[in-house]
C-alpha positions in Angstrom: 39.0 167.3 137.9 41.1 169.0 135.6 40.8 169.7 131.8 41.6 166.7 129.8 43.6 166.5 126.6 42.2 163.0 125.9 40.7 162.6 122.4 41.7 165.9 121.0 42.1 164.4 117.5 38.9 162.6 118.1 37.0 165.7 119.2 38.0 167.3 115.8 35.3 165.1 114.3 32.7 167.1 116.2 34.3 170.4 115.7 34.3 169.9 111.9 30.6 168.9 112.0 29.9 172.0 114.1 31.6 174.3 111.5 29.4 172.8 108.6 26.1 173.8 110.6 25.6 177.1 109.0 21.9 177.4 109.7 18.9 175.0 109.9 18.4 171.9 107.6 15.6 172.7 105.4 14.7 171.1 102.2 17.7 169.0 102.0 20.5 171.6 102.7 21.9 174.0 105.3 19.7 177.1 105.3 20.6 180.3 106.9 18.5 181.4 109.8 16.2 184.3 109.8 17.2 185.0 113.5 20.6 186.8 114.5 20.5 185.0 117.9 22.7 181.9 118.4 23.0 179.1 121.1 26.5 178.3 122.3 27.0 174.6 122.7 29.5 173.4 125.4 31.4 170.1 125.8 30.2 168.6 129.1 33.6 167.0 129.8 35.6 170.3 129.6 33.2 173.2 129.6 34.7 174.5 126.4 32.5 175.6 123.5 32.0 173.1 120.7 30.2 175.5 118.4 27.1 177.5 117.8 23.6 176.8 116.3 20.9 179.3 115.5 18.2 180.2 118.0 15.6 179.9 115.1 12.7 182.3 114.8 8.9 181.4 114.0 9.9 182.2 110.3 12.4 179.5 110.3 9.8 177.0 111.6 7.5 178.2 108.9 10.1 177.5 106.3 10.9 173.9 107.5 7.2 173.1 107.9 6.4 174.4 104.3 9.3 172.2 102.9 7.8 169.2 104.8 4.3 169.9 103.6 5.4 170.2 99.9 7.4 166.8 100.2 4.7 164.8 102.0 2.3 163.8 99.1 5.2 162.5 97.0 6.7 160.6 100.0 3.3 159.1 101.0 2.7 158.0 97.5 5.7 155.6 97.6 5.2 152.1 98.3 6.1 150.7 101.8 8.9 148.8 100.2 10.4 152.0 98.6 10.3 153.9 101.9 11.7 151.0 103.7 14.6 150.8 101.3 15.3 154.4 101.9 15.3 154.0 105.7 17.5 150.7 105.4 20.1 152.8 103.4 20.3 155.2 106.3 20.7 152.4 108.8 23.6 151.0 106.6 25.3 154.2 106.4 25.0 155.0 110.0 26.5 151.5 110.8 29.5 152.2 108.4 30.1 155.4 110.1 29.7 154.2 113.6 33.0 155.4 114.9 32.4 158.9 113.7 28.8 159.3 115.1 30.0 157.6 118.4 32.3 160.4 119.0 29.7 163.1 118.0 27.1 161.7 120.5 29.6 160.9 123.3 31.1 164.3 123.4 28.0 166.4 122.6 25.8 164.5 125.1 28.5 163.7 127.8 28.4 160.0 127.6 31.4 157.5 128.0 32.4 156.6 124.4 32.3 152.8 125.2 28.7 152.9 126.3 27.7 154.9 123.2 29.6 152.7 120.8 29.0 149.4 122.2 25.6 149.6 123.6 23.5 152.6 122.6 24.3 152.9 118.9 23.7 149.4 117.9 20.4 149.7 119.4 19.6 152.8 117.6 20.6 151.2 114.3 18.6 148.2 115.1 15.5 150.5 115.7 16.2 152.1 112.2 15.9 148.6 110.6 12.9 147.6 112.8 10.9 150.6 111.7 12.0 150.2 108.2 10.7 146.6 108.1 7.6 147.1 110.2 6.4 149.8 107.7 5.7 146.8 105.3 3.4 145.1 107.6 1.0 147.7 109.1 -1.9 146.1 110.8 -5.5 147.3 110.3 -8.9 145.7 111.4 -10.3 143.2 109.0 -12.1 144.4 105.9 -15.4 142.6 105.3 -19.1 142.8 104.6 -20.3 144.0 108.0 -23.6 145.2 106.5 -25.8 143.6 103.8 -24.7 144.9 100.4 -21.9 147.0 101.7 -18.1 146.2 101.7 -15.9 147.9 104.3 -12.3 148.4 103.6 -9.9 149.6 106.3 -6.9 151.7 105.4 -3.9 152.8 107.4 -2.8 156.3 106.2 0.0 158.7 107.2 -1.2 161.7 109.3 0.7 164.2 107.3 3.5 166.5 108.6 5.0 165.4 112.1 7.0 167.5 114.3 9.3 166.2 117.1 11.0 167.9 120.1 13.8 165.7 121.3 15.6 165.8 124.8 19.3 166.2 125.6 19.8 162.9 127.4 19.2 160.7 124.3 19.6 162.8 121.3 20.1 160.4 118.5 18.1 157.6 120.0 15.1 159.8 120.6 15.4 161.3 117.1 15.2 157.9 115.5 12.3 156.8 117.8 10.4 159.7 116.6 11.5 160.2 113.1 11.7 156.7 111.6 8.2 155.4 112.4 6.8 158.7 111.1 8.8 158.4 107.8 8.2 154.7 107.5 4.4 155.3 107.5 4.5 158.1 104.8 4.7 161.3 107.0 7.4 163.9 106.5 9.2 165.5 109.5 10.4 168.7 111.1 12.7 167.9 114.3 13.8 170.5 116.8 16.7 168.9 119.0 17.5 170.2 122.6 19.6 173.3 122.8 22.6 171.6 124.5 22.9 168.5 122.3 22.2 169.5 118.4 25.1 167.8 116.7 24.0 164.1 116.4 20.8 165.5 114.9 22.8 167.6 112.5 24.9 164.6 111.7 21.8 162.6 110.9 20.6 165.4 108.6 23.7 165.2 106.6 23.2 161.4 106.3 19.7 161.9 105.3 20.7 164.4 102.6 22.7 161.7 100.8 19.4 159.5 100.8 16.0 160.9 101.1 14.1 163.3 98.7 14.5 167.0 99.8 12.1 168.2 102.3 11.1 164.8 103.8 13.4 165.4 106.8 14.0 168.8 108.3 15.9 170.2 111.4 15.3 173.4 113.1 17.5 174.4 116.0 16.4 176.8 118.7 14.9 177.2 122.1 11.7 175.4 123.3 10.0 178.7 124.2 10.3 180.0 120.4 11.1 177.2 118.0 9.5 174.4 120.1 6.3 176.4 120.7 6.0 177.4 117.1 6.3 173.8 115.9 3.6 172.6 118.4 1.2 175.4 117.5 1.8 175.4 113.7 -1.5 175.0 111.6 0.3 172.9 109.1 1.8 170.4 111.6 -0.5 167.4 112.1 1.1 165.5 114.9 3.6 166.5 117.4 5.9 164.2 119.5 7.7 165.5 122.6 10.0 163.9 125.2 10.9 166.0 128.3 9.7 167.3 131.5 6.0 167.2 132.7 5.9 171.2 132.9 7.2 171.6 129.3 5.1 168.7 128.1 1.9 170.3 129.5 2.8 173.4 127.6 3.4 171.3 124.3 0.1 169.5 124.9 -1.9 172.8 125.3 -0.5 174.2 122.2 -1.3 171.1 120.3 -4.8 171.0 121.7 -5.3 174.7 120.5 -4.7 173.3 116.9 -6.8 170.2 117.6 -3.7 168.0 116.7 -2.4 164.8 118.1 0.3 164.9 120.7 2.6 162.0 121.7 4.4 162.7 125.0 7.0 160.8 126.9 7.5 162.7 130.1 9.4 162.3 133.3 9.7 159.4 135.7 11.0 158.4 139.1 11.3 154.8 138.8 10.7 152.7 142.0 12.8 149.6 142.5 11.5 147.2 144.9 13.9 144.6 146.5 12.4 142.0 148.5 13.9 140.0 151.3 14.3 136.8 149.1 15.9 138.6 146.2 19.2 137.4 144.8 20.9 140.4 146.2 24.2 140.4 144.4 22.5 140.1 141.1 19.8 142.9 142.2 22.7 145.2 143.2 24.6 144.8 139.9 21.2 145.6 137.9 20.4 148.6 140.2 23.9 150.1 140.0 23.9 149.7 136.4 20.4 151.1 135.9 20.9 154.0 138.1 24.4 155.2 136.7 23.9 154.6 133.0 24.1 158.0 131.4 25.1 159.5 134.7 21.6 158.9 136.0 20.2 161.2 133.3 17.5 158.8 132.2 13.8 159.0 132.9 13.7 155.3 133.7 16.8 155.3 135.9 16.8 153.0 138.9 16.9 155.8 141.3 14.3 155.2 143.9 15.1 152.1 145.8 12.6 150.5 148.2 14.3 147.6 150.0 13.0 145.2 152.6 14.1 146.4 156.1 15.9 143.2 156.8 18.3 144.0 153.9 19.0 147.7 154.4 22.5 147.5 155.9 23.7 144.9 153.4 22.1 146.6 150.4 23.5 150.0 151.2 27.2 148.5 151.7 26.9 146.6 148.4 25.7 149.6 146.5 28.4 151.9 148.1 31.1 149.2 147.0 29.7 149.3 143.3 29.6 153.0 143.2 33.3 153.2 144.4 34.2 151.0 141.4 33.0 153.7 139.0 35.5 156.0 137.4 34.4 159.7 136.4 36.4 161.2 133.5 36.5 162.4 130.0 34.0 160.7 127.8 36.6 159.6 125.3 38.8 157.9 127.9 37.8 154.4 127.5 38.4 153.6 131.1 35.6 156.2 132.0 32.4 154.6 133.3 30.5 157.6 134.5 30.6 160.9 132.4 29.6 164.5 133.2 26.2 165.9 133.7 25.1 167.3 130.5 25.2 171.0 131.7 26.2 173.2 134.6 22.6 174.0 135.1 21.7 170.3 135.4 24.5 169.5 137.8 23.3 172.5 139.9 19.8 171.2 139.8 20.8 167.7 141.3 23.1 169.4 143.9 20.1 171.6 145.0 18.0 168.5 145.5 20.6 166.9 147.7 21.3 169.9 149.8 17.5 170.4 150.1 16.9 167.0 151.8 15.1 166.6 155.0 17.1 166.5 158.3 16.5 162.8 158.6 18.0 161.9 155.2 21.6 160.9 155.4 24.1 161.1 152.3 26.2 157.9 152.8 28.3 158.2 149.5 29.0 161.2 147.2 26.7 164.2 147.6 28.7 167.0 146.2 29.8 168.3 142.8 33.4 167.8 141.6 36.0 170.5 141.4 37.5 171.6 138.1 36.5 171.5 134.6 33.4 169.9 133.2 30.0 169.2 134.7 30.8 166.2 136.9 28.8 164.8 139.9 29.8 161.6 141.8 27.5 158.6 142.3 25.5 159.5 145.5 23.4 157.5 147.9 20.8 159.0 150.3 19.3 156.9 153.1 16.3 157.7 155.2 14.4 159.9 152.9 10.8 160.7 153.8 8.2 159.6 151.3 6.8 163.2 150.9 10.2 165.0 150.0 11.4 166.2 146.7 14.1 163.6 146.3 11.2 160.8 146.3 8.4 162.8 144.7 10.2 164.4 141.8 12.6 163.3 139.1 16.2 163.6 140.1 18.0 163.1 136.8 21.3 162.5 138.1 23.7 159.8 139.5 21.6 159.6 142.8 19.9 156.7 144.6 17.4 157.2 147.4 16.8 154.2 149.6 13.6 153.7 151.6 12.6 150.6 153.5 9.4 148.5 153.9 8.0 145.6 156.0 5.1 144.2 154.0 4.4 143.8 150.3 1.4 146.1 150.6 3.6 148.9 151.9 6.2 148.3 149.1 3.4 148.7 146.6 2.0 151.8 148.1 5.5 153.5 148.3 6.2 152.5 144.7 2.9 153.9 143.5 3.1 157.0 145.8 4.1 159.6 143.1 2.6 161.2 140.1 4.8 159.4 137.7 3.9 156.2 136.0 6.7 155.6 133.4 8.8 152.4 134.7 9.5 150.3 137.8 11.2 147.2 138.7 11.1 144.5 141.4 13.5 141.9 142.5 12.4 138.6 144.0 12.8 134.9 143.7 9.1 134.1 144.4 6.9 133.9 141.3 3.8 134.6 143.2 5.3 137.8 144.7 6.5 138.7 141.2 3.0 138.1 139.6 1.1 140.0 142.4 3.3 143.1 142.5 3.8 143.5 138.8 0.1 143.5 138.4 -0.3 146.1 141.3 2.3 148.6 140.0 0.9 151.5 137.9 3.8 151.9 135.4 3.9 151.5 131.7 7.0 149.2 132.0 7.7 146.8 134.8 10.9 144.9 134.9 11.1 141.7 137.0 14.9 140.9 138.3 16.3 143.4 135.8 16.2 147.2 135.1 16.8 149.5 132.1 16.4 146.7 129.5 15.1 147.8 126.0 14.5 146.7 122.5 13.0 148.5 119.5 10.4 145.8 119.2 9.1 146.7 122.8 6.7 149.6 123.6 7.4 152.4 126.0 4.3 154.1 127.4 3.9 156.5 130.3 0.9 156.2 132.8 -0.3 159.1 134.8 1.8 162.3 134.4 4.5 160.4 132.7 2.9 160.7 129.2 0.3 160.0 126.4 0.9 157.6 123.7 3.6 155.0 122.9 7.1 155.0 121.4 8.9 152.0 119.8 7.3 148.7 118.7 4.2 148.4 116.4 2.2 150.5 118.8 4.8 153.3 118.3 4.5 152.9 114.4 0.8 153.2 114.6 0.9 156.6 116.5 1.8 158.1 113.1 -1.2 156.7 111.2 -4.9 157.4 110.9 -7.3 154.7 110.2 -9.8 155.2 107.3 -13.0 153.4 106.8 -14.0 153.2 103.2 -17.6 151.7 102.5 -18.5 150.6 99.0 -22.2 149.9 98.1 -22.4 146.6 96.1 -26.0 146.7 95.3 
């Protein structure tokens, strides 16, 4: 695959933004970093440099947290209606600048522009508006006279200063999922984006600077080992939210626990997809292909681990191969591209290593090798005959790869599906309502889709079971994660 000249004018939008990032975003302005170290950010479609951001020090984190701490009392004192209006203004500005932020997110993260512009960002803007509105209707237990002569009042209050560490696969979406419920409920925020995808967060910071009071939202760039760890450990941070791998999440959780602070963690997944013999196969194949290849499979809820009834194996694999063959790999700004590059060379090589390290009984029937030339491309890949105990099944792949296993009985399908440490998402395809009811109840996952996959809305919660996480994002439950419940007792005697 050769270096593309597609979108050179469009790419200038991102390069201009990168040129404006002269440090960290602290107290409403770009502030030079205390660290001389930098991180070079590459365009996944071309392998070329986009720009640099600081590899921030603990002193940078201290400055950002101090700004958030100073701004928090005034922000919390605003009425829910006032905070809601601020957040709605950001949503309106984002919608007005949709074309611009679509380019930034597509190029930086390596996502096809059509998917970002037409699917992902409308959902992001909707989430902004959802949290802005939900802040005005916070639920709490009923106040009342539970003891004679004493009235109890229940209050939902902000926790204080929140910190977030976002992943590279959904930079802006995850920023909004963390920042907006926290701000809506009266917290202030310090956000550290992933090293490889900082620019949509930088774009959001510049939009916020036009709307919010200084210090309410701050951004610190840098590595997880330094800036991320400093945020998780910081004594003036009251709650930390992390999305990423289990191993890193464990470190964040330990750091947060040392400070006796709340940690919200959405970690990895390797979603099982059960296809029963009575499923509408064409519909199932469409949903699975889309759910497995969206964002080049770099999705913790990707439809990557297919468990199909033995009677359907050959027909299913043929149908999935045919759908994979329709996909076009290419530059993300080419409107005909349907599958973009991997986010980095490192991530591409990780996926390739998982494929080449498969057991001798596992067969690659489509794809399987990285592409030649510029950019970090990897083709849609199907692996059949994987053993249940091998890495391709037991660990998150995070690439455009489908593994296919077979089952004979419902009990066997459930056992295979539940047979990993992950519990983030799953799906099943059947035309039998009884099968759907039994199996959805038996699956140990925070989200279970029936006859679809990878369907979201801001109103609906995302929670991980098992090693896939602690706490909830999105919906009312995600809003409440950033509040504390205070009980006030008033003596009436």
